[in-house]
N, C-alpha and C positions, 0 to 999 in steps of 0.2 A: 775393832770398830767395824771393819769390813764384814766380818761374820754377822754382826748385829744388823748391818744394813742389808745383807743378803737374806737374813732370816725375815726381816720386816718385808722386804720386797717379795720374798717367796710367799709370805702370807697374803700379800696384796694380790699376787697372781692366783693363788689357790682360791681366794675368795671371789675373784672376778675374772678368771681366765676366759670364761665363756663370753664376757662382754668385750674382750679385746677384739673379737671378730665382729662385734656388733649384732650378733644373732640372738642373744638372750633377752627376752622381755618378761620372763616369768616373775622376776623379783623387782621390777621397775615400776615406780609410782610417779605421780605428778610431783615434781620437786617443790611445788608451792604448798603441798600438804604436810603431813607429819614428818618430823626428823627420823633419822635412822633408829632402828631397834638395837643398835650396837651395845654390847655389854660394857665397852670401854667409855661410853658416854657418861659425863658427869650426871649425878642425880639432880642437881639444881641447874637452873638456866643462867647462872651468873656469867659463866664464860661465854655462853652463846650470845648474851646481850651485848657483850663487849665487842664482838667481832662481826655481827651481822649474819647474813645467810648467803648461800651460793646464789640464790635468785637475785640478790643485790648486785653481785658481780655480773651476772648474765644481763640484767637490766642496764648496767653501765656499758657493757659491750654494745648492746643494741642502741642505746642513746648516742654512742659514738659511731654508729653506722655499720656495725658488724652484726650481721644476722646469722645466728646459729641455727642449725637445722637438726631435726630428729632428736631433740633433747629428751633424756630419760634420767630418772633418779637411779642412783646406785644405793640401795638401802641395806646391803649386807656386805660387810668387810671385816677382816680379822686384824685390824690395826686401829690405833687410837685416832679415830676421826669422828666428827659430828655428823657429817653428811657428805655425799658424793653425787656427781652427775656426769653423764657422758653426752656428747653431742658431736655433730659433724660441722666442719668448716673447710671449705675448698676441697671437699671429697675426703678429708682426713678425719679420723676419729680422735677426739680430744677428751681427756678425763680431767675433771676439776674436783678437788676435795677441800673440805674445810677441816683441818687437822685439829686434834686436841693438843695444843701446844703446852698444856700444863703437865702432860705425861712425860716423865724423864726419858724414857726410851725414844719417844717421838722427838724430843728436843735434840737428842744425839743424831737421829736420822735427818732431821731438818738441817743441822749444821753440815752434814755430809752433802746434802743436796745443794746448799748454798755454795759450797766450795766447788762442786763439780758440774752443776747444772745438768746432771744426768742421774738416772737410776738404773740399776741392773735388775732385771726381772727374770726369774727362772720360769720359762714358759715351755711346757711340754718337754721338760728335762733339759732344755737348752737355755743358757744365759743369753739374754738380749738386753742391749742398752737402749734406753728411751731418754729423750730430752725431758728435762724437768725444770720448771721455774717455780720459785717460791716467793710469795709476797705475803708478809706477816704469817698468818696461819692458813693461807690458801696455797694449794699445790696444783699446778697445771702440768699434766703429763701427756706426751704425744710421741709418735714415731720419730726417730732420730732424723730422718731425711724429709720429714713433712714440712710443707710450706703453710704455715698458719698465719702469715702476715696479714693484717696488722695486729692480730690478736696478741701476739707475744709482747709487742710494745705497749699496747693498751693494758694488758695484765700487769706489766711491771710498773706502769704509771697509776694503777688503781690505788686509791686510798679510801679508807673507811672514814665516814663522816660522823 
């Protein structure tokens, strides 16, 4: 199971390693626009309608008084996700994904995240641990020592209506 988790996270990093440092804007669009062009995305919108969109979560954060800055869409990734976004809070870069929870490999990965609240990412040939929170099919990833309060609590309390 750990190999599967490492493989998935390696794909995450390979697809988005340049956005971990916040310097890549080539592949970023307004998250209010079109969903990702990911091949793992379902052909129909049935699962998308059940769970909402990342913008719904961001709107909830802002309604609760948390203002995110420098938000950009992540529109290319090599794992089963519908969409992704990165933003800054308290000077920390935070990543938010809406995962394809109908994908069997993603379900296994999500179970690992639920147990550990961390993900291991192979970045530049070195394994690094990141904090990770999972709420339904939303994944929040941030540096292990980052202070993202009160976002972490709000994220855990977020519920789809």
